[in-house]
VEXDREN-2710 file (C-alpha; in Angstrom, 1 decimal):
% VEXDREN-2710
k/r/px/py/pz
1/MET/103.3/-56.8/10.8
2/ARG/99.7/-55.3/10.5
3/ILE/96.4/-56.5/11.9
4/LEU/93.3/-55.5/9.9
5/ALA/89.7/-56.1/11.5
6/SER/86.8/-55.7/9.2
7/ARG/83.4/-55.4/11.0
8/SER/80.2/-56.0/8.8
9/PRO/76.7/-56.9/9.9
10/GLY/76.9/-60.3/11.6
11/GLU/80.5/-60.9/11.0
12/VAL/84.1/-59.6/12.0
13/ARG/87.0/-60.8/9.6
14/VAL/90.5/-60.4/10.8
15/ALA/93.8/-60.4/8.8
16/LEU/97.4/-60.8/10.0
17/LEU/99.6/-59.4/7.2
18/ASP/103.4/-59.1/6.7
19/GLY/103.6/-56.1/4.5
20/ASP/101.0/-57.1/2.1
21/ARG/101.2/-61.0/2.4
22/LEU/98.5/-62.5/4.3
23/LEU/99.4/-64.8/7.0
24/GLU/96.3/-65.6/9.1
25/ALA/92.8/-65.4/8.2
26/TRP/89.9/-65.4/10.8
27/VAL/86.2/-65.1/10.3
28/GLU/84.0/-64.9/13.4
29/ARG/80.3/-65.0/13.5
30/VAL/78.9/-62.5/15.9
31/GLY/76.0/-64.6/16.7
32/ALA/78.1/-67.9/17.1
33/PRO/81.6/-67.4/18.6
34/ASP/83.7/-70.5/18.7
35/GLY/83.9/-70.3/22.6
36/VAL/87.7/-70.9/22.9
37/GLY/89.0/-69.5/26.2
38/ASP/85.5/-69.1/27.7
39/LEU/85.5/-69.7/31.3
40/HIS/82.5/-71.9/32.4
41/ARG/80.9/-73.2/35.8
42/ALA/80.2/-76.8/34.6
43/ARG/78.6/-79.9/35.9
44/VAL/79.7/-83.3/35.3
45/SER/76.9/-85.1/33.6
46/ALA/78.6/-88.4/33.1
47/ALA/82.0/-90.1/33.9
48/ALA/83.8/-91.7/31.0
49/PRO/86.6/-93.9/32.3
50/ALA/86.7/-95.8/29.0
51/MET/87.5/-92.5/27.2
52/ALA/89.9/-91.2/30.1
53/GLY/87.8/-88.3/31.0
54/ALA/84.3/-87.0/31.6
55/PHE/81.5/-85.2/29.8
56/VAL/80.3/-81.8/31.4
57/ALA/77.3/-79.6/31.0
58/LEU/78.3/-76.0/30.0
59/GLY/76.5/-72.9/29.9
60/GLY/74.3/-72.3/27.0
61/GLY/73.3/-76.1/26.8
62/GLU/76.7/-77.4/25.2
63/THR/78.4/-80.6/26.4
64/GLY/82.0/-80.6/26.6
65/PHE/84.6/-83.2/27.3
66/LEU/87.1/-83.0/30.0
67/PRO/90.2/-85.2/29.6
68/GLU/91.6/-86.8/32.7
69/LYS/95.2/-84.9/32.0
70/GLU/93.1/-81.7/32.2
71/MET/91.5/-82.2/35.5
72/GLY/93.6/-79.8/37.5
73/GLU/93.8/-80.6/41.2
74/SER/91.4/-83.5/40.9
75/ARG/93.6/-85.4/38.4
76/GLY/93.8/-89.0/39.5
77/ARG/90.4/-88.7/41.2
78/PRO/87.7/-89.6/38.7
79/PRO/84.9/-87.0/38.8
80/HIS/81.6/-87.9/40.0
81/GLU/78.3/-87.1/38.3
82/GLY/76.8/-83.9/39.6
83/GLN/80.2/-82.6/40.5
84/VAL/80.5/-78.7/39.8
85/LEU/83.6/-77.3/38.8
86/ALA/85.1/-74.2/36.7
87/VAL/86.7/-75.0/33.2
88/ARG/88.0/-73.3/30.3
89/VAL/87.3/-74.2/26.7
90/ILE/90.5/-75.2/25.0
91/ARG/89.3/-76.7/21.9
92/ALA/86.2/-75.4/20.0
93/ALA/83.4/-77.8/18.7
94/GLN/84.4/-78.8/15.4
95/GLY/84.2/-82.1/13.1
96/GLY/80.9/-83.2/14.8
97/LYS/82.6/-83.1/18.3
98/GLY/81.8/-81.0/21.2
99/PRO/84.2/-78.7/22.8
100/ARG/87.1/-79.9/25.0
101/VAL/87.7/-78.2/28.3
102/SER/90.3/-78.0/30.9
103/ALA/89.9/-77.5/34.7
104/ARG/93.6/-76.3/35.0
105/LEU/93.0/-72.7/35.4
106/SER/95.3/-69.6/35.8
107/PRO/95.1/-67.9/39.1
108/ASP/93.1/-65.1/37.6
109/GLU/90.6/-67.5/36.1
110/GLU/90.1/-69.4/39.5
111/ALA/89.6/-65.8/41.0
112/ARG/86.8/-65.0/38.5
113/ALA/85.3/-68.3/39.0
114/ALA/85.3/-67.8/42.9
115/ALA/83.8/-64.4/42.5
116/ALA/80.9/-65.6/40.3
117/GLU/77.3/-65.6/41.8
118/PRO/77.1/-69.1/43.7
119/GLY/74.9/-71.8/42.0
120/THR/75.2/-75.2/40.6
121/ALA/73.6/-74.5/37.3
122/PRO/76.0/-74.6/34.3
123/ARG/76.8/-71.1/33.4
124/ARG/79.3/-69.2/31.1
125/LEU/81.2/-66.9/33.5
126/ALA/83.5/-65.0/30.9
127/ARG/84.4/-64.8/27.3
128/GLY/87.4/-65.8/25.7
129/LEU/89.6/-63.4/23.5
130/ASP/88.4/-62.8/20.1
131/ALA/90.7/-63.0/16.9
132/ALA/91.8/-59.5/16.9
133/LEU/92.9/-59.4/20.5
134/ARG/94.6/-62.7/20.1
135/LEU/96.5/-61.7/17.4
136/ALA/97.4/-58.3/19.0
137/ARG/98.8/-59.9/22.1
138/ALA/100.7/-62.5/20.1
139/HIS/102.1/-59.8/17.8
140/PRO/102.7/-56.9/20.2
141/GLY/104.5/-54.9/17.6
142/ALA/101.8/-55.0/15.1
143/GLU/99.6/-52.1/14.5
144/VAL/95.7/-52.6/14.6
145/GLU/93.3/-50.9/12.2
146/THR/89.7/-51.5/12.0
147/ASP/86.6/-50.0/10.4
148/GLY/84.3/-50.7/13.2
149/ALA/83.7/-48.0/15.8
150/GLY/82.6/-50.4/18.6
151/LEU/85.4/-52.8/17.9
152/ALA/88.0/-50.0/17.9
153/ALA/86.7/-48.7/21.2
154/ARG/87.0/-52.3/22.8
155/LEU/90.5/-52.8/21.4
156/ARG/91.7/-49.5/22.6
157/ALA/90.4/-50.2/26.2
158/ALA/92.6/-53.7/26.0
159/LEU/95.6/-52.3/24.0
160/GLY/95.8/-48.7/24.6
161/PRO/94.5/-45.8/22.4
162/ASP/97.9/-45.3/20.4
163/ARG/98.0/-48.8/18.9
164/VAL/94.5/-49.0/17.4
165/SER/93.3/-47.0/14.4
166/LEU/89.9/-46.4/13.2
167/ARG/89.3/-46.1/9.4
168/THR/86.6/-44.3/7.9
169/ALA/87.1/-46.5/4.7
170/PRO/86.7/-50.4/4.6
171/ALA/89.6/-52.0/6.5
172/PHE/89.9/-54.6/3.5
173/GLU/90.8/-53.4/0.1
174/ASP/89.8/-55.3/-3.0
175/ASP/92.7/-57.6/-3.3
176/LEU/92.4/-58.7/0.5
177/GLU/88.6/-59.0/0.1
178/ALA/89.4/-61.4/-3.0
179/GLU/91.8/-63.5/-0.9
180/PHE/89.3/-64.0/1.7
181/GLU/86.6/-64.8/-0.8
182/ALA/88.9/-67.5/-2.3
183/LEU/89.3/-69.1/1.1
184/ALA/85.6/-70.3/0.8
185/GLY/86.6/-72.5/-2.1
186/PRO/88.9/-75.3/-2.8
187/VAL/91.5/-73.5/-5.1
188/ALA/94.5/-71.6/-4.4
189/PRO/96.3/-70.6/-7.6
190/LEU/100.1/-70.7/-8.0
191/PRO/102.2/-68.0/-9.6
192/GLY/103.1/-68.9/-13.2
193/GLY/100.4/-71.5/-13.5
194/GLY/99.1/-74.3/-11.7
195/ARG/97.3/-74.5/-8.3
196/VAL/96.8/-76.2/-5.0
197/LEU/93.6/-78.0/-4.2
198/VAL/92.3/-78.3/-0.7
199/GLN/89.7/-81.1/0.0
200/PRO/88.3/-81.4/3.5
201/THR/86.8/-84.8/4.4
202/ALA/85.3/-86.0/7.8
203/ALA/88.6/-88.1/8.4
204/LEU/91.4/-85.8/7.1
205/THR/92.2/-83.1/4.5
206/ALA/93.7/-83.9/1.3
207/ILE/95.8/-81.2/-0.4
208/ASP/96.6/-81.8/-4.1
209/VAL/99.1/-79.9/-6.4
210/ASP/98.0/-79.5/-9.9
211/ALA/101.0/-78.6/-12.0
212/GLY/99.1/-77.5/-15.0
213/SER/101.2/-76.6/-18.1
214/VAL/104.5/-77.1/-15.9
215/ALA/103.8/-80.7/-15.8
216/GLY/104.9/-81.4/-19.4
217/ALA/107.7/-79.0/-19.4
218/ARG/111.2/-80.4/-20.0
219/ASP/112.8/-77.6/-18.0
220/ARG/113.8/-79.3/-14.8
221/GLN/114.7/-76.0/-13.2
222/ALA/111.3/-74.7/-13.9
223/GLN/109.7/-77.7/-12.4
224/ALA/111.9/-77.2/-9.4
225/ARG/110.9/-73.7/-9.0
226/PHE/107.4/-74.7/-9.3
227/ASN/107.3/-77.5/-6.8
228/ALA/109.1/-75.0/-4.3
229/ALA/106.4/-72.6/-4.9
230/ALA/103.9/-75.2/-4.5
231/VAL/105.2/-76.5/-1.1
232/ALA/105.5/-72.9/0.2
233/GLU/101.7/-72.1/-0.8
234/ALA/100.4/-75.5/0.7
235/ALA/101.9/-74.6/4.0
236/ARG/100.4/-71.0/3.7
237/GLN/96.9/-72.3/2.9
238/ILE/97.0/-75.0/6.0
239/ARG/97.6/-71.9/8.2
240/LEU/95.2/-69.5/6.4
241/ARG/92.5/-71.9/6.4
242/ASN/93.2/-73.1/9.9
243/LEU/93.2/-76.9/8.9
244/ALA/93.2/-79.4/11.5
245/GLY/93.7/-83.0/12.1
246/PRO/95.6/-85.3/9.7
247/LEU/96.5/-83.6/6.3
248/LEU/98.1/-85.4/3.2
249/LEU/99.9/-83.4/0.6
250/ASP/100.3/-85.0/-3.0
251/LEU/103.0/-83.1/-5.1
252/ALA/102.3/-83.8/-9.0
253/GLY/104.7/-85.7/-11.2
254/LEU/107.7/-86.2/-8.8
255/SER/109.7/-89.5/-8.2
256/ARG/110.0/-90.5/-4.5
257/ARG/113.4/-89.3/-4.3
258/GLU/112.4/-85.9/-5.7
259/ARG/109.7/-85.7/-3.2
260/GLU/112.2/-86.6/-0.4
261/ARG/114.3/-83.5/-1.5
262/LEU/111.2/-81.5/-0.7
263/ALA/110.9/-82.5/2.9
264/ALA/113.3/-79.8/4.2
265/PRO/111.6/-76.9/2.2
266/LEU/108.1/-78.0/3.5
267/ALA/109.5/-78.4/7.2
268/ALA/110.7/-74.8/6.7
269/ALA/107.6/-73.6/5.3
270/LEU/105.6/-74.9/8.1
271/SER/108.0/-73.9/10.9
272/PRO/106.2/-70.5/11.6
273/ASP/103.1/-72.4/12.4
274/PRO/103.5/-74.0/16.1
275/LEU/100.3/-76.1/15.6
276/THR/101.5/-78.1/12.5
277/GLN/103.8/-81.2/12.7
278/LEU/105.4/-82.7/9.6
279/LEU/105.3/-86.6/10.1
280/GLY/107.3/-87.6/6.9
281/LEU/106.8/-89.0/3.5
282/GLY/104.3/-92.0/3.7
283/PRO/104.4/-95.3/1.6
284/LEU/102.2/-93.8/-1.0
285/GLY/104.4/-90.9/-1.6
286/LEU/102.3/-88.4/0.2
287/PHE/103.6/-85.9/2.8
288/GLU/101.8/-86.7/6.0
289/MET/101.2/-83.8/8.5
290/GLN/99.0/-83.4/11.8
291/ARG/97.8/-80.1/12.9
292/ARG/96.3/-79.5/16.4
293/ARG/92.9/-78.6/16.7
294/VAL/91.9/-75.4/18.6
295/HIS/89.6/-73.1/16.6
296/PRO/87.2/-74.3/13.9
297/PRO/88.8/-74.6/10.4
298/LEU/87.4/-72.0/8.1
299/HIS/85.5/-74.6/5.9
300/GLU/83.4/-75.1/9.0
301/VAL/82.7/-71.6/9.6
302/PHE/81.8/-70.9/5.9
303/GLY/80.2/-74.3/5.2
304/TRP/81.5/-76.6/2.5
305/PRO/80.3/-75.7/0.1
306/PRO/79.5/-72.1/1.5
307/SER/76.2/-72.2/3.4
308/PRO/73.3/-69.9/2.7
309/LEU/74.1/-67.8/5.9
310/THR/77.7/-67.2/4.3
311/HIS/76.2/-66.0/1.0
312/GLY/73.7/-63.7/3.1
313/LEU/76.4/-62.3/5.2
314/ALA/78.5/-61.6/2.2
315/ALA/75.6/-59.8/0.6
316/LEU/74.9/-57.7/3.7
317/ARG/78.5/-56.7/3.7
318/ARG/78.2/-55.2/0.1
319/ALA/74.7/-53.7/1.2
320/ALA/76.6/-52.0/4.3
321/ARG/79.0/-50.4/1.9
322/GLU/76.4/-49.2/-0.4
323/ALA/74.4/-47.7/2.3
324/ALA/77.7/-46.0/3.5
325/ALA/78.4/-44.8/-0.1
326/VAL/74.8/-43.5/-0.6
327/PRO/73.2/-42.6/2.9
328/GLY/69.4/-42.8/2.9
329/ARG/69.1/-44.8/-0.2
330/PRO/66.4/-47.6/0.4
331/LEU/67.8/-51.1/-0.5
332/ALA/66.5/-54.5/-1.1
333/LEU/68.3/-57.7/-1.4
334/ARG/66.8/-60.4/-3.9
335/ALA/68.2/-63.8/-3.1
336/ALA/67.4/-67.6/-3.1
337/PRO/64.9/-68.7/-0.5
338/THR/67.3/-70.4/1.5
339/VAL/69.5/-67.3/1.7
340/VAL/66.6/-65.3/2.8
341/ALA/65.6/-67.7/5.5
342/ALA/69.0/-67.8/6.7
343/LEU/69.1/-64.0/7.2
344/GLU/65.8/-63.9/8.6
345/GLY/67.2/-66.1/11.4
346/ALA/70.1/-63.9/11.8
347/THR/68.4/-61.3/13.6
348/ASP/71.5/-59.6/15.1
349/ALA/73.0/-59.1/11.6
350/MET/69.9/-57.8/10.3
351/ARG/69.6/-55.4/13.1
352/GLU/73.1/-54.3/12.6
353/MET/72.4/-53.8/8.9
354/ALA/69.4/-51.6/9.6
355/GLU/71.4/-49.4/12.1
356/ALA/74.1/-49.0/9.4
357/ALA/71.7/-48.0/6.6
358/GLY/69.3/-46.0/8.9
359/ARG/66.4/-48.3/7.9
360/PRO/65.8/-51.9/7.5
361/LEU/67.0/-53.9/4.4
362/GLN/63.9/-55.5/2.5
363/LEU/64.4/-59.3/1.8
364/ARG/63.0/-60.8/-1.4
365/ALA/62.9/-64.4/-2.0
366/ASP/63.4/-65.3/-5.7
367/PRO/63.4/-68.9/-6.4
368/ALA/65.0/-68.4/-9.8
369/LEU/68.3/-67.4/-7.9
370/SER/70.7/-69.8/-6.4
371/PRO/72.9/-69.0/-3.4
372/GLY/75.7/-66.9/-4.4
373/SER/73.7/-65.0/-6.8
374/GLU/72.3/-62.3/-4.5
375/VAL/71.2/-59.1/-6.2
376/LEU/71.3/-55.7/-4.4
377/GLU/68.7/-53.3/-5.7
378/GLU/66.9/-50.2/-5.0
379/ASN/63.8/-50.6/-2.8
380/ARG/61.3/-48.7/-4.8
381/ASN/57.8/-47.6/-3.2
382/GLY/58.8/-49.6/-0.1
383/ARG/57.9/-52.9/-1.9
END
């Protein structure tokens, strides 16, 4: 197992690999962490007995939901408006809903909350673990490699100096870059032809298998091999994309009995992921699954389709590599107005880019370009 953490302006991308096979992919926006694991001093803003819980005001202006089963020592006694208590975020805001929190704290968390400056105003007391540190603690035998000096120093302080390596070259090679880029879209190709299509909606995520040329083949063994590969890749994409909530999988061109035979291989492919439960084959011939919500799915991080900020940060990543390859070269980024506006709002990312390049990156809005068509060019004469 290896953990690679790639630092670029405004973003950290983390990969868990078994050899060269990507098992988990995480993308964290530096200016907007998902908040899971954060410790807050919260104030009850409204009891919600009909929903079996209460709404609480958190530090930073967010409103979280505290279920009755997560009320800790006060469980069984409904909270009252204005009550102040310490909580930990156990599920990030996602799917249009705010974060979910718990008052069931560890002794260490209780001690940190007790040591905080007194007050009743909602306040974040501590940050939760980021993806690199979560993976490193979940896989204690995995070496950690990163191309970010600050990130390396922080990881070494937590994990020890011998486990963390600082790369001078980018942490992600071209093939891994391509895999992460593909995760922002709906298509995952299958070896030998065909593809898996992932389509998130507000209610559920539909996963469809397109057999391509295999669909018309008379070779039953070829079809069996294809379906075995499709089931394994569908399970892998669920984990890679951090999909959550109800999931439906449609396998192409199979009778119900043939689909039933694939239940065991699908369960085996899903088994390394503790968040996913296979519910069975439904009346429409679709495999039904449920995956517990914790961190936001990648399509919410990227946007669906990818947001102007996603395109902008990808362009900054290329610009940072160009600046490292040719130090001192003045650069400009020409992009769609929406991408330029998104980057202008991402002040931390632009500041990181300026520090990496030794000078600010010039942004140029070009209405003729669409998001995803950004052009990196030399900034001649400072214009």
